[in-house]
C-alpha positions as CSV (number, residue, x, y, z in Angstrom):
1,M,113.3,27.0,99.7
2,A,111.0,28.8,102.2
3,A,107.3,29.1,101.2
4,D,107.4,32.9,101.3
5,E,110.4,33.3,99.0
6,L,109.9,34.2,95.3
7,T,113.6,34.1,94.2
8,P,116.8,33.7,96.3
9,G,117.3,36.8,98.4
10,I,113.8,38.3,97.8
11,S,110.9,37.3,100.1
12,R,107.2,37.8,99.4
13,R,107.0,40.1,102.5
14,N,109.8,42.4,101.3
15,F,108.4,42.4,97.7
16,L,104.9,43.5,99.0
17,K,106.5,46.2,101.2
18,G,108.5,47.6,98.3
19,A,105.5,47.6,95.9
20,G,103.3,49.4,98.4
21,G,106.0,52.1,99.1
22,A,106.4,52.8,95.4
23,A,102.6,53.1,95.0
24,A,102.4,55.6,97.9
25,V,105.3,57.8,96.5
26,T,103.6,57.8,93.1
27,G,100.3,58.9,94.6
28,L,101.9,61.7,96.6
29,A,103.7,63.0,93.5
30,N,100.5,63.0,91.5
31,R,98.7,64.9,94.2
32,A,101.5,67.5,94.4
33,V,101.3,68.1,90.7
34,E,97.5,68.4,90.8
35,A,97.8,70.9,93.7
36,S,100.3,73.0,91.8
37,E,98.2,73.1,88.7
38,A,95.1,74.0,90.8
39,G,97.1,76.9,92.4
40,E,98.2,78.2,89.0
41,A,94.7,78.0,87.7
42,S,93.3,79.9,90.7
43,V,95.8,82.7,90.2
44,A,94.9,83.0,86.5
45,S,91.2,83.0,87.1
46,G,91.2,85.1,90.2
47,A,89.3,82.4,92.1
48,D,89.9,81.8,95.8
49,G,92.6,79.3,96.5
50,P,96.3,79.0,97.2
51,L,98.4,81.7,95.6
52,R,102.0,81.0,94.4
53,G,104.6,82.9,92.6
54,T,103.9,86.4,91.3
55,L,100.9,87.9,89.8
56,E,100.0,91.3,88.3
57,I,97.6,93.4,90.1
58,V,96.4,97.0,89.6
59,L,96.6,99.5,92.5
60,R,94.9,102.9,92.4
61,I,97.6,105.2,93.8
62,N,97.2,109.0,94.0
63,G,94.4,108.9,91.5
64,H,96.3,106.8,88.9
65,E,95.9,103.1,88.0
66,R,99.3,101.4,88.5
67,P,100.0,97.8,87.4
68,V,102.5,96.0,89.7
69,Q,103.9,92.5,89.9
70,V,103.7,91.2,93.5
71,E,103.9,87.9,95.5
72,P,101.0,87.1,97.8
73,R,103.2,88.0,100.8
74,T,104.3,91.4,99.3
75,T,103.3,94.3,101.6
76,L,101.9,97.5,100.3
77,L,105.1,99.2,101.5
78,R,107.3,97.0,99.5
79,A,105.0,97.3,96.4
80,L,105.3,101.1,96.6
81,R,109.0,101.3,97.1
82,E,110.3,98.3,95.2
83,R,107.8,96.9,92.7
84,L,106.4,100.1,91.1
85,D,108.1,101.7,88.1
86,P,108.8,104.5,88.8
87,A,108.9,103.7,92.5
88,L,107.2,105.8,95.2
89,T,109.8,106.1,97.9
90,G,108.3,108.9,99.9
91,T,106.6,106.2,102.1
92,K,109.5,105.2,104.4
93,E,110.5,101.7,105.7
94,V,111.8,102.1,109.3
95,C,110.4,99.6,111.9
96,N,108.5,97.3,109.4
97,G,106.3,96.4,112.2
98,G,103.5,99.0,112.3
99,S,104.9,100.8,115.4
100,C,106.6,103.9,114.1
101,G,104.2,105.4,111.6
102,A,106.9,106.2,109.0
103,C,105.1,104.2,106.3
104,T,101.6,105.8,106.9
105,V,99.4,106.1,103.9
106,L,95.7,106.7,103.4
107,L,93.4,103.8,102.3
108,D,90.1,105.2,101.2
109,G,90.8,108.2,103.4
110,E,91.8,106.3,106.5
111,V,95.3,106.2,107.9
112,A,97.1,102.8,107.7
113,C,100.6,101.5,108.0
114,A,101.7,100.3,104.6
115,C,104.0,97.7,106.2
116,S,101.0,96.0,107.8
117,V,98.8,95.8,104.7
118,L,99.3,93.2,101.9
119,A,99.4,94.7,98.4
120,I,96.7,92.3,97.2
121,D,94.4,93.5,99.9
122,A,94.8,97.1,98.7
123,R,93.2,96.3,95.3
124,G,90.1,98.3,94.6
125,R,91.0,100.9,97.3
126,E,92.1,104.5,96.9
127,I,95.7,104.7,98.1
128,T,97.2,108.1,98.9
129,T,100.9,108.5,99.6
130,V,102.9,111.6,100.5
131,E,103.6,112.2,96.8
132,G,99.9,112.5,96.2
133,L,99.7,115.5,98.5
134,V,101.9,117.5,96.2
135,E,100.1,116.3,93.1
136,K,96.9,117.8,94.3
137,G,98.2,121.4,94.0
138,E,101.3,123.4,93.3
139,G,104.1,123.4,95.7
140,L,104.0,122.1,99.3
141,S,100.8,121.2,101.1
142,P,99.8,123.4,104.1
143,V,100.9,120.6,106.5
144,Q,104.3,120.3,104.8
145,A,104.8,124.1,104.8
146,A,103.9,124.3,108.5
147,L,106.3,121.5,109.4
148,L,109.1,123.4,107.7
149,E,108.2,126.7,109.3
150,H,108.2,125.2,112.8
151,D,111.5,123.3,112.2
152,G,109.6,120.0,112.5
153,V,111.8,118.2,110.0
154,M,115.2,116.7,110.8
155,C,116.4,113.4,109.2
156,G,113.1,113.3,107.3
157,F,112.3,109.6,107.7
158,C,109.3,110.3,110.0
159,T,108.1,113.3,108.1
160,P,105.9,111.6,105.4
161,G,104.0,109.7,108.1
162,F,103.4,112.8,110.2
163,T,102.3,114.7,107.1
164,I,99.7,112.0,106.1
165,S,98.4,111.5,109.7
166,L,98.1,115.3,110.4
167,G,96.6,116.0,107.0
168,A,93.9,113.3,107.4
169,L,93.0,114.7,110.8
170,L,92.7,118.3,109.6
171,D,90.7,117.2,106.5
172,A,88.2,115.5,108.8
173,R,88.3,118.1,111.6
174,P,89.7,121.5,110.6
175,D,89.0,122.7,114.2
176,A,90.6,119.7,115.9
177,P,91.4,120.4,119.6
178,E,94.7,119.6,121.2
179,A,93.5,116.2,122.5
180,A,92.5,115.1,119.0
181,I,95.8,116.3,117.5
182,T,97.8,114.3,120.2
183,E,95.7,111.2,119.6
184,A,96.0,111.4,115.8
185,L,99.8,111.6,116.0
186,A,100.2,109.0,118.7
187,G,101.1,106.3,116.2
188,N,103.9,108.4,114.7
189,L,107.4,108.5,116.3
190,C,110.2,110.9,115.7
191,R,113.5,109.5,116.9
192,C,115.2,112.9,116.4
193,G,113.0,114.7,118.9
194,T,111.0,117.0,116.7
195,Q,107.7,115.9,118.2
196,P,107.1,119.3,120.0
197,A,107.7,121.1,116.7
198,V,105.3,118.9,114.9
199,L,102.6,119.5,117.5
200,A,103.3,123.3,117.3
201,A,102.7,123.1,113.5
202,A,99.5,121.2,114.1
203,R,98.2,123.7,116.6
204,E,98.8,126.5,114.1
205,L,97.0,124.7,111.3
206,S,94.0,123.8,113.5
207,S,91.6,126.6,114.4
208,G,90.6,124.7,117.5
209,G,94.1,123.8,118.6
210,A,95.9,125.7,121.3
211,K,98.4,128.3,119.9
212,S,102.0,128.0,120.8
213,D,103.6,131.2,122.1
214,Q,107.1,129.6,121.8
215,G,106.8,128.6,118.1
216,G,107.6,124.9,118.9
217,G,111.0,125.0,117.3
218,R,113.9,123.0,118.7
């Protein structure tokens, strides 16, 4: 019998290799369990660390505290449209890439694309959606009424974004000139071609904007 054999068919070398491999697998499994437990603990405590699964957060939306279950990857847009009960579907999902402006909301008074903001990053901030504009008063907001008057609404998917962006501009600068209006609406796209009508409505609302003799309708 060879010197490195323990029993027929099993060598000392193969035995040591097998024992070492088993120990390595056991160690990896233990570390995976520890990491999982650490992640769950960090979610429960709110401490920094890896987030897994879903967690309940509270978002302040249109002046109301709204609890919502989200995953770490859930965008604010998906939280508004799919996770809230009742859902707020006025904020539209179109490009889902921050390039069309249909999902525009206000975060602490600043315009933002809800598809490009994580829901967990919106905690502690004041979120205003297009539904919140109606809640502030009775009937349509001045921006919404002007868009209707100038025939600036067609399919309606872009309308909430235009309403939020234009409203934010006029709240900050009631006398916004034409250049400021154009810049404020640059991130909002209407695929139906109502952009001229939207600009005409904006000019009418702004005391500093150029008035449109043609009314801006299609």
